C-alpha positions as CSV (number, residue, x, y, z in Angstrom):
1,M,-39.3,4.4,-40.6
2,A,-40.7,3.8,-44.1
3,D,-37.8,1.6,-44.9
4,E,-37.9,-0.3,-41.6
5,K,-38.6,-3.7,-43.2
6,K,-35.7,-3.3,-45.7
7,V,-33.3,-2.1,-43.0
8,A,-34.2,-5.0,-40.7
9,E,-33.8,-7.5,-43.5
10,E,-30.4,-6.1,-44.4
11,T,-29.4,-6.2,-40.8
12,T,-30.4,-9.9,-40.6
13,E,-28.3,-10.7,-43.7
14,V,-25.2,-9.0,-42.3
15,L,-25.6,-10.9,-39.0
16,A,-26.1,-14.2,-40.9
17,V,-22.8,-14.1,-42.7
18,Q,-20.7,-16.7,-41.0
19,T,-17.7,-18.7,-41.8
20,G,-17.9,-22.3,-40.5
21,R,-20.1,-21.2,-37.7
22,L,-23.8,-21.4,-36.8
23,H,-25.9,-19.0,-38.9
24,R,-28.0,-16.3,-37.3
25,K,-31.3,-17.0,-38.9
26,L,-33.8,-17.2,-36.0
27,K,-36.2,-14.3,-36.4
28,A,-38.0,-12.4,-33.7
29,R,-41.3,-14.3,-34.4
30,H,-39.5,-17.6,-33.9
31,L,-38.1,-16.7,-30.6
32,E,-41.3,-15.1,-29.4
33,M,-43.4,-18.2,-30.3
34,I,-40.8,-20.5,-28.7
35,A,-41.0,-18.4,-25.6
36,I,-44.8,-18.6,-25.6
37,G,-45.4,-22.2,-26.6
38,G,-42.0,-23.9,-26.2
39,T,-42.8,-25.1,-22.7
40,I,-46.3,-26.4,-23.3
41,G,-45.9,-30.1,-23.5
42,T,-46.8,-33.4,-21.9
43,G,-46.1,-32.0,-18.5
44,L,-48.9,-29.5,-18.6
45,L,-51.3,-31.3,-20.9
46,L,-50.9,-34.8,-19.5
47,K,-48.9,-35.1,-16.2
48,S,-50.5,-32.1,-14.5
49,G,-53.5,-34.3,-13.7
50,S,-51.4,-36.5,-11.4
51,A,-50.2,-33.4,-9.6
52,I,-53.7,-32.2,-9.0
53,Q,-54.8,-35.6,-7.8
54,G,-51.9,-36.0,-5.4
55,A,-51.4,-32.5,-4.0
56,G,-55.0,-31.3,-4.5
57,P,-56.0,-28.2,-6.6
58,L,-54.5,-25.7,-4.3
59,G,-51.3,-27.7,-3.6
60,A,-50.7,-28.2,-7.3
61,L,-51.4,-24.5,-8.0
62,I,-48.9,-23.4,-5.3
63,C,-46.3,-25.8,-6.7
64,F,-46.7,-24.5,-10.3
65,A,-46.7,-20.9,-9.1
66,I,-43.5,-21.3,-7.0
67,V,-41.6,-23.0,-9.9
68,G,-43.0,-20.4,-12.3
69,I,-41.4,-17.7,-10.2
70,Q,-38.1,-19.5,-10.3
71,V,-38.5,-20.0,-14.1
72,Y,-38.9,-16.3,-14.7
73,G,-35.9,-15.4,-12.6
74,V,-33.8,-18.0,-14.4
75,I,-34.6,-16.9,-18.0
76,T,-34.1,-13.3,-17.2
77,S,-30.7,-14.2,-15.8
78,I,-29.8,-16.2,-18.9
79,G,-31.2,-13.5,-21.1
80,E,-28.9,-10.8,-19.6
81,M,-25.8,-12.9,-20.2
82,A,-26.9,-14.2,-23.6
83,T,-27.8,-10.8,-25.1
84,Y,-24.4,-9.5,-24.1
85,I,-22.4,-12.6,-25.2
86,P,-24.7,-14.5,-27.6
87,V,-23.0,-17.9,-27.8
88,E,-24.2,-21.4,-28.6
89,G,-24.1,-23.9,-25.7
90,A,-24.7,-21.2,-23.0
91,F,-25.1,-23.9,-20.3
92,S,-21.5,-24.9,-20.6
93,A,-20.0,-21.6,-21.9
94,F,-21.2,-19.3,-19.1
95,P,-20.4,-21.5,-16.1
96,S,-17.0,-22.3,-17.5
97,R,-16.3,-18.6,-18.1
98,F,-17.7,-17.1,-14.9
99,V,-17.4,-19.9,-12.3
100,S,-14.8,-22.7,-13.1
101,P,-13.9,-25.1,-15.9
102,A,-15.1,-28.1,-13.9
103,F,-18.4,-26.4,-13.1
104,G,-18.9,-25.6,-16.8
105,F,-18.0,-29.2,-17.8
106,M,-20.5,-30.6,-15.3
107,S,-23.2,-28.0,-16.2
108,G,-22.8,-28.6,-19.9
109,W,-23.0,-32.4,-19.8
110,N,-25.9,-32.2,-17.2
111,Y,-27.8,-30.0,-19.6
112,W,-26.9,-32.2,-22.6
113,L,-28.2,-35.2,-20.6
114,N,-31.4,-33.4,-19.8
115,W,-32.2,-33.0,-23.5
116,A,-30.6,-36.2,-24.6
117,L,-33.1,-38.0,-22.3
118,T,-36.0,-35.7,-23.2
119,F,-35.8,-36.8,-26.8
120,P,-36.5,-40.5,-26.2
121,A,-38.8,-39.6,-23.3
122,E,-41.1,-37.6,-25.6
123,M,-40.8,-40.4,-28.2
124,S,-41.9,-42.9,-25.6
125,G,-44.7,-40.5,-24.6
126,I,-45.9,-40.3,-28.2
127,A,-45.9,-44.1,-28.5
128,S,-48.0,-44.5,-25.4
129,L,-50.4,-41.8,-26.7
130,M,-50.8,-43.6,-30.0
131,S,-51.9,-46.7,-28.2
132,Y,-55.2,-44.7,-27.5
133,W,-56.0,-45.2,-31.2
134,V,-53.9,-48.3,-32.0
135,P,-53.8,-50.9,-29.2
136,T,-50.3,-52.3,-28.4
137,D,-51.4,-55.9,-29.2
138,K,-51.8,-54.8,-32.8
139,V,-48.8,-52.4,-33.2
140,A,-46.0,-52.4,-30.6
141,S,-45.5,-48.9,-29.1
142,W,-41.8,-48.7,-30.0
143,I,-42.7,-48.7,-33.7
144,F,-44.4,-45.3,-33.3
145,S,-41.3,-44.0,-31.5
146,L,-39.3,-44.8,-34.6
147,I,-41.8,-43.4,-37.0
148,F,-41.8,-40.0,-35.3
149,M,-38.1,-40.0,-34.5
150,L,-36.6,-40.2,-38.0
151,P,-38.3,-37.2,-39.6
152,L,-37.2,-35.0,-36.6
153,I,-33.6,-36.0,-37.0
154,I,-33.7,-35.4,-40.7
155,L,-35.3,-32.0,-40.2
156,N,-32.5,-30.9,-37.9
157,L,-29.9,-31.9,-40.4
158,F,-31.1,-28.9,-42.5
159,N,-30.3,-25.4,-41.5
160,V,-31.8,-23.8,-38.4
161,S,-34.6,-22.3,-40.3
162,G,-36.2,-25.7,-40.7
163,F,-36.2,-26.3,-37.0
164,A,-37.6,-22.8,-36.4
165,E,-40.4,-22.9,-38.9
166,V,-41.6,-26.4,-37.7
167,E,-41.4,-25.3,-34.1
168,F,-43.3,-22.1,-34.9
169,V,-46.2,-24.0,-36.4
170,L,-46.3,-26.6,-33.6
171,C,-46.2,-23.9,-30.9
172,I,-49.1,-22.1,-32.6
173,I,-51.2,-25.3,-32.4
174,K,-50.4,-25.7,-28.7
175,V,-51.0,-22.1,-27.8
176,V,-54.4,-22.0,-29.6
177,T,-55.4,-25.2,-27.9
178,V,-54.7,-23.8,-24.4
179,I,-56.5,-20.6,-25.2
180,I,-59.5,-22.5,-26.4
181,F,-59.4,-24.6,-23.2
182,L,-59.2,-21.5,-21.0
183,V,-62.1,-19.8,-22.8
184,I,-64.3,-23.0,-22.6
185,A,-63.3,-23.6,-18.9
186,F,-64.2,-20.0,-18.0
187,F,-67.7,-20.4,-19.3
188,V,-68.1,-23.9,-17.8
189,W,-67.0,-22.4,-14.4
190,F,-69.9,-20.0,-14.7
191,G,-72.3,-22.8,-15.4
192,V,-72.6,-22.8,-19.2
193,G,-73.5,-26.4,-20.3
194,T,-73.4,-27.9,-16.8
195,G,-77.2,-27.9,-16.2
196,T,-76.6,-27.3,-12.5
197,G,-75.6,-23.6,-12.6
198,A,-72.3,-22.0,-11.8
199,L,-69.7,-24.4,-10.3
200,W,-67.8,-21.7,-8.4
201,F,-65.6,-23.6,-5.9
202,S,-67.9,-26.6,-5.3
203,N,-65.2,-28.9,-6.7
204,W,-62.3,-27.0,-5.1
205,N,-60.8,-28.7,-2.1
206,P,-58.2,-26.3,-0.7
207,A,-56.7,-29.0,1.5
208,I,-53.8,-31.1,0.2
209,I,-55.0,-34.6,-0.3
210,G,-53.7,-37.4,1.9
211,P,-54.8,-39.3,5.1
212,D,-52.0,-38.0,7.2
213,P,-49.4,-35.1,7.3
214,T,-46.6,-37.4,5.9
215,S,-48.6,-38.4,2.9
216,R,-49.6,-34.9,2.2
217,F,-46.0,-33.8,2.4
218,L,-45.0,-36.5,-0.1
219,N,-47.8,-35.6,-2.5
220,V,-46.6,-32.0,-2.6
221,G,-43.0,-33.3,-3.4
222,S,-44.4,-35.3,-6.3
223,A,-46.3,-32.2,-7.6
224,F,-43.0,-30.3,-7.6
225,T,-41.5,-32.9,-9.8
226,T,-44.3,-32.6,-12.3
227,A,-44.0,-28.8,-12.2
228,F,-40.3,-28.9,-13.0
229,F,-40.9,-31.4,-15.9
230,S,-43.7,-29.2,-17.2
231,Y,-41.7,-26.0,-17.3
232,G,-38.6,-27.6,-18.8
233,G,-37.6,-25.9,-22.1
234,T,-38.3,-22.3,-21.0
235,E,-34.6,-21.6,-21.0
236,L,-34.4,-22.2,-24.7
237,V,-35.0,-18.5,-25.3
238,G,-31.5,-17.9,-23.9
239,L,-30.0,-20.8,-25.7
240,T,-31.2,-19.6,-29.1
241,A,-29.3,-16.3,-28.8
242,G,-26.4,-17.8,-30.6
243,E,-28.5,-18.2,-33.8
244,A,-30.8,-15.2,-33.4
245,A,-30.7,-12.8,-36.3
246,N,-30.5,-9.9,-33.9
247,P,-30.2,-11.2,-30.3
248,R,-30.1,-7.7,-28.7
249,L,-33.5,-7.0,-30.1
250,S,-35.3,-10.3,-30.2
251,V,-34.1,-12.1,-27.0
252,P,-35.2,-9.4,-24.6
253,R,-38.5,-9.0,-26.4
254,A,-39.1,-12.8,-26.2
255,I,-38.3,-12.8,-22.4
256,T,-40.4,-9.7,-21.5
257,G,-43.8,-11.4,-21.8
258,T,-42.8,-14.7,-20.2
259,F,-44.1,-13.7,-16.8
260,W,-47.6,-13.1,-18.1
261,R,-47.5,-16.2,-20.3
262,I,-46.7,-18.3,-17.2
263,I,-49.7,-16.9,-15.4
264,I,-52.0,-17.3,-18.3
265,F,-51.0,-20.7,-19.7
266,Y,-49.8,-22.5,-16.6
267,I,-51.4,-21.0,-13.6
268,G,-54.6,-20.3,-15.4
269,A,-54.9,-23.9,-16.8
270,I,-54.1,-25.5,-13.4
271,F,-56.6,-23.2,-11.7
272,F,-59.5,-24.0,-14.1
273,V,-58.8,-27.8,-14.0
274,G,-59.0,-27.6,-10.2
275,V,-62.3,-25.7,-10.1
276,I,-64.0,-27.8,-12.8
277,L,-63.0,-31.3,-11.9
278,N,-63.3,-33.4,-8.8
279,P,-59.7,-34.2,-7.7
280,L,-60.9,-37.3,-5.8
281,A,-62.1,-39.0,-9.1
282,T,-59.9,-41.5,-10.9
283,W,-58.3,-39.9,-14.0
284,S,-56.8,-42.1,-16.7
285,L,-56.5,-39.4,-19.4
286,S,-55.4,-35.8,-19.6
287,P,-57.2,-33.4,-17.2
288,F,-58.0,-31.3,-20.3
289,V,-60.1,-34.2,-21.7
290,Y,-62.3,-34.3,-18.7
291,A,-62.6,-30.5,-18.6
292,L,-63.7,-30.4,-22.2
293,N,-66.1,-33.4,-21.7
294,A,-67.7,-31.4,-18.9
295,A,-68.5,-28.8,-21.5
296,G,-70.2,-31.4,-23.6
297,I,-67.5,-31.7,-26.3
298,S,-67.8,-35.3,-27.4
299,F,-64.5,-35.5,-29.4
300,A,-62.5,-34.0,-26.6
301,A,-60.4,-37.1,-25.9
302,D,-59.4,-37.5,-29.6
303,F,-58.6,-33.8,-29.9
304,I,-56.5,-33.5,-26.8
305,N,-54.7,-36.7,-27.6
306,F,-53.7,-35.2,-30.9
307,V,-52.6,-32.0,-29.3
308,V,-50.5,-33.8,-26.7
309,I,-48.8,-35.7,-29.5
310,V,-48.1,-32.3,-31.2
311,A,-46.7,-31.0,-27.9
312,A,-44.5,-34.1,-27.5
313,T,-43.3,-33.7,-31.1
314,S,-42.5,-30.1,-30.4
315,A,-40.5,-31.0,-27.2
316,A,-38.6,-33.7,-29.1
317,N,-37.8,-31.2,-31.9
318,S,-36.5,-28.7,-29.3
319,S,-34.5,-31.4,-27.6
320,V,-32.6,-32.3,-30.8
321,Y,-31.8,-28.6,-31.3
322,A,-30.7,-27.9,-27.7
323,C,-28.8,-31.2,-27.4
324,A,-26.8,-30.7,-30.6
325,R,-25.8,-27.1,-29.7
326,T,-24.7,-28.0,-26.2
327,L,-22.6,-30.9,-27.5
328,L,-21.1,-28.7,-30.1
329,K,-20.0,-26.1,-27.5
330,L,-18.6,-28.9,-25.3
331,A,-16.6,-30.2,-28.3
332,E,-15.3,-26.8,-29.2
333,D,-14.1,-26.3,-25.6
334,H,-12.3,-29.7,-25.8
335,Q,-14.8,-31.2,-23.2
336,A,-16.3,-33.6,-25.7
337,P,-14.9,-35.6,-28.7
338,K,-13.6,-33.3,-31.4
339,I,-15.8,-35.0,-34.0
340,F,-18.9,-33.2,-32.6
341,A,-17.4,-29.8,-33.2
342,R,-17.9,-30.1,-37.0
343,I,-20.3,-27.5,-38.6
344,D,-21.0,-27.8,-42.3
345,K,-21.3,-24.9,-44.7
346,R,-25.0,-24.5,-44.0
347,G,-24.3,-23.9,-40.3
348,V,-25.5,-27.3,-39.1
349,P,-23.7,-29.3,-36.4
350,V,-24.3,-32.6,-38.3
351,N,-22.4,-35.0,-36.1
352,S,-24.0,-33.6,-32.9
353,V,-27.4,-34.0,-34.4
354,L,-26.6,-37.6,-35.4
355,G,-25.4,-38.2,-31.9
356,I,-28.8,-37.5,-30.4
357,G,-30.4,-39.7,-33.0
358,F,-28.2,-42.5,-31.8
359,I,-29.4,-41.9,-28.2
360,G,-33.0,-42.1,-29.5
361,L,-32.4,-45.4,-31.2
362,V,-30.9,-46.8,-27.9
363,A,-34.1,-45.8,-26.1
364,V,-36.3,-47.4,-28.8
365,T,-34.3,-50.6,-28.4
366,G,-35.0,-50.4,-24.6
367,S,-38.7,-50.0,-25.3
368,Y,-38.7,-53.0,-27.6
369,A,-36.9,-55.1,-25.0
370,S,-39.5,-54.1,-22.4
371,G,-42.4,-55.6,-24.4
372,P,-45.4,-54.1,-26.2
373,D,-46.0,-51.5,-23.3
374,G,-42.4,-50.8,-22.7
375,S,-42.7,-47.1,-23.8
376,V,-44.7,-46.3,-20.7
377,N,-41.9,-47.6,-18.4
378,V,-39.2,-45.8,-20.4
379,F,-41.1,-42.5,-20.1
380,N,-41.6,-42.8,-16.4
381,F,-37.9,-43.8,-15.9
382,L,-36.5,-40.9,-18.0
383,S,-38.9,-38.2,-16.7
384,G,-37.4,-38.5,-13.2
385,V,-33.9,-37.9,-14.3
386,I,-35.0,-35.0,-16.5
387,S,-36.9,-33.2,-13.7
388,Y,-33.8,-33.3,-11.5
389,S,-31.6,-32.2,-14.4
390,I,-33.8,-29.2,-15.2
391,M,-33.9,-28.0,-11.6
392,Q,-30.1,-28.4,-11.3
393,S,-29.5,-26.5,-14.6
394,W,-31.7,-23.6,-13.4
395,M,-29.8,-23.4,-10.1
396,I,-26.5,-23.5,-11.9
397,M,-27.4,-20.6,-14.2
398,S,-28.8,-18.5,-11.2
399,Y,-25.4,-18.9,-9.4
400,T,-23.5,-18.2,-12.6
401,H,-25.4,-15.0,-13.1
402,L,-24.5,-13.8,-9.6
403,R,-20.8,-14.3,-10.5
404,F,-21.3,-12.7,-13.9
405,R,-22.6,-9.5,-12.3
406,A,-19.9,-9.5,-9.6
407,G,-17.2,-9.8,-12.2
408,F,-18.9,-7.1,-14.3
409,A,-18.8,-4.7,-11.4
410,A,-15.3,-5.7,-10.3
411,Q,-13.9,-4.7,-13.7
412,G,-15.6,-1.3,-13.5
413,R,-18.0,-2.0,-16.3
414,D,-21.2,0.1,-16.7
415,L,-24.6,-1.7,-16.5
416,K,-25.8,0.6,-19.3
417,D,-23.6,-1.5,-21.6
418,L,-25.9,-4.5,-21.0
419,P,-28.5,-4.7,-23.8
420,Y,-30.9,-6.3,-21.3
421,T,-30.7,-6.3,-17.5
422,A,-32.5,-8.9,-15.3
423,P,-35.2,-7.3,-13.1
424,F,-35.0,-7.6,-9.3
425,F,-31.3,-8.6,-9.3
426,P,-30.1,-10.3,-7.2
427,Y,-33.3,-11.3,-5.4
428,F,-34.6,-13.6,-8.1
429,N,-31.2,-15.4,-8.1
430,Y,-31.3,-16.1,-4.4
431,L,-34.9,-17.1,-4.6
432,S,-34.1,-19.5,-7.4
433,L,-31.4,-21.1,-5.3
434,F,-33.6,-21.3,-2.2
435,I,-36.5,-22.8,-4.1
436,G,-34.2,-25.4,-5.7
437,A,-32.7,-26.3,-2.3
438,I,-36.2,-26.7,-0.6
439,V,-37.6,-28.7,-3.5
440,T,-34.5,-31.0,-3.3
441,V,-35.3,-31.8,0.3
442,F,-39.0,-32.5,-0.6
443,L,-37.9,-34.9,-3.4
444,L,-35.4,-36.7,-1.2
445,I,-37.9,-37.3,1.5
446,S,-40.5,-38.3,-1.0
447,A,-38.2,-40.7,-2.7
448,F,-37.0,-42.6,0.4
449,Y,-40.3,-42.6,2.3
450,P,-42.9,-43.7,-0.3
451,D,-46.3,-43.9,1.3
452,G,-44.7,-42.6,4.5
453,T,-42.6,-45.7,5.1
454,P,-39.2,-46.9,3.9
455,N,-40.3,-50.6,3.9
456,D,-39.9,-52.7,0.8
457,L,-38.1,-49.9,-0.9
458,F,-35.8,-52.0,-3.1
459,F,-38.5,-54.4,-4.1
460,N,-40.9,-51.9,-5.6
461,L,-40.6,-51.5,-9.3
462,D,-42.6,-48.3,-9.3
463,W,-40.1,-46.7,-7.0
464,W,-37.2,-47.5,-9.4
465,M,-39.2,-46.1,-12.3
466,N,-40.3,-42.9,-10.6
467,N,-37.1,-42.0,-8.6
468,S,-34.4,-42.6,-11.2
469,W,-33.0,-39.2,-10.4
470,T,-31.7,-40.4,-7.0
471,Y,-29.6,-43.3,-8.3
472,I,-28.7,-41.8,-11.7
473,G,-29.0,-38.0,-11.7
474,I,-27.2,-37.2,-8.5
475,P,-24.3,-39.8,-9.0
476,V,-23.8,-38.6,-12.6
477,T,-23.5,-35.0,-11.6
478,F,-21.0,-35.8,-8.9
479,V,-18.8,-38.0,-11.2
480,L,-18.8,-35.3,-13.9
481,Y,-17.7,-32.5,-11.6
482,V,-15.1,-34.4,-9.5
483,G,-13.9,-36.5,-12.4
484,Y,-13.1,-33.5,-14.6
485,G,-11.6,-31.6,-11.7
486,L,-9.2,-34.5,-10.9
487,F,-8.4,-35.1,-14.6
488,V,-7.7,-31.4,-15.5
489,P,-5.5,-29.7,-12.9
490,G,-6.7,-26.4,-11.7
491,S,-10.2,-26.8,-13.1
492,F,-11.8,-26.7,-9.6
493,R,-10.4,-23.2,-9.1
494,L,-12.9,-20.3,-9.3
495,V,-12.3,-17.8,-12.1
496,K,-11.2,-14.5,-10.5
497,F,-13.5,-11.6,-11.0
498,E,-10.7,-9.5,-12.6
499,D,-9.8,-12.3,-15.0
500,M,-13.3,-13.0,-16.3
501,D,-13.6,-12.7,-20.1
502,F,-16.4,-10.3,-21.1
503,E,-15.1,-9.6,-24.6
504,S,-14.8,-12.9,-26.5
505,N,-17.9,-13.5,-28.6
506,R,-19.4,-10.2,-27.6
507,L,-21.7,-8.9,-30.2
508,I,-20.8,-5.3,-31.4
509,E,-23.3,-3.6,-33.6
510,T,-22.3,-1.3,-36.4
511,A,-23.8,2.2,-36.6
512,E,-26.2,0.9,-39.3
513,E,-27.3,-2.1,-37.1
514,K,-27.9,0.3,-34.1
515,A,-30.0,2.5,-36.4
516,A,-32.0,-0.5,-37.4
517,I,-32.7,-1.5,-33.8
518,E,-33.8,2.1,-33.0
519,A,-36.1,2.1,-36.0
520,I,-37.7,-1.2,-35.0
521,Q,-38.1,-0.1,-31.4
522,A,-39.6,3.2,-32.3
523,K,-43.4,3.5,-31.8
524,P,-45.2,3.5,-35.2
525,K,-46.7,6.9,-36.0
526,N,-49.2,6.0,-38.7
527,A,-51.1,3.0,-40.3
528,Q,-48.3,2.4,-42.9
529,E,-45.7,2.1,-40.2
530,W,-48.0,-0.3,-38.2
531,I,-48.3,-2.5,-41.3
532,Q,-44.6,-2.5,-41.8
533,R,-44.1,-3.4,-38.1
534,I,-46.5,-6.4,-38.4
535,R,-44.8,-7.5,-41.6
536,Y,-41.4,-7.4,-39.8
537,K,-42.7,-9.5,-36.9
538,L,-44.3,-12.1,-39.1
539,F,-41.8,-12.5,-41.8
């Protein structure tokens, strides 16, 4: 194992040799940090406060826990397929290959829409956050959207290493912040700095907030929406397999710790916010700000505002990456204009990146037309569609994985050939579909019975801002699936198990590459090998 670092680097170089294709340059540390911090964004750091206020500490904790279970099941399903067939644009490639062409078309464009809207949504979120320091009567919020947008587009026009390194740094900032918060919150919970002794559960109201059962039901539905928005991006670990230097090694390793990361960063943060703060109080800032203020940290508001901006920038950076790769795959499969299939010699889908930049400019124009505070309205409007799109994408991949396994077995293939197998199959898949169906019912009732009554539904601007998924997300999905099926004969037909393609794009390692993987996976036997292992993971 003395030459582990050299062997690993040689393996990476072999895998990175491409001809007119995406380059495999994402290292294990990139994927692991994306898995750890890629999902920490405005959902957890900002919107989680509204979930706790509406559903109560316990209700919000339950919602985040349920969605967290679904998340883990989904990413393990994607990971199993992506390590066996590491392709870009997994959300269109796998449903098309293992379900039906129409299903893949709908899934791919739905996932593209998710990230295409996430980009301007995060830009709008950044603009509204900047107004904390610079009032909108001095600088219109849309200007900050433009200032943050252009560098990210330029960054993604370079090779994938640029995206990966920036995302690596941004994720470190987010992860360190949440860890600091959890440590401080733990001591505050035990009474450090409070002057009144340990808090224990004095602020914890186990009941879901609301004057009547209907209101409490609706508040839980709203908390589920926040949870889906907060967890969005977890599936990027599977999407990056197409550009991972060694997907059979790095992708499973990135997925393995996700369960514990969900518990620590999401469930832990929601729990501590619930026990430290009074959910009946009026919150106008991030719940993290109030929690740190409770610890006597005077600059908490400025610090958390900065971190939330970092988180939004990270999410926007990821959205450009994911959106471009999804559009690239759609174009390669003749399901999008051919111009978006172009990849330059550096392995960059230039036209696809510029396409998401155009979407961002359209959103900035919308913010400008909405007035100085237009970014807030744009963010609320887009986040509703995004939440629905995320939930639908996860359900699609859970169903796709069920068919993937059924076809794999029908063709007499051995599960030992899978580099990574999803745990608890097929129970997590069924659980994911069940959770998605139940939450959809919650959301539908919440949307059409605001405040427990359908009165004045179409004259309430807030309803149109907060429930955009009902009149945009659902119709768009239906039109995509049915439209493609009618336009392309036979595309509705399910792919037969015996006809499923498990060979195209399958990654086959050479003997040298397998030896490198075995060397890296072997347990270090002395200090020198431990140092070499750390060097490999970091560089």
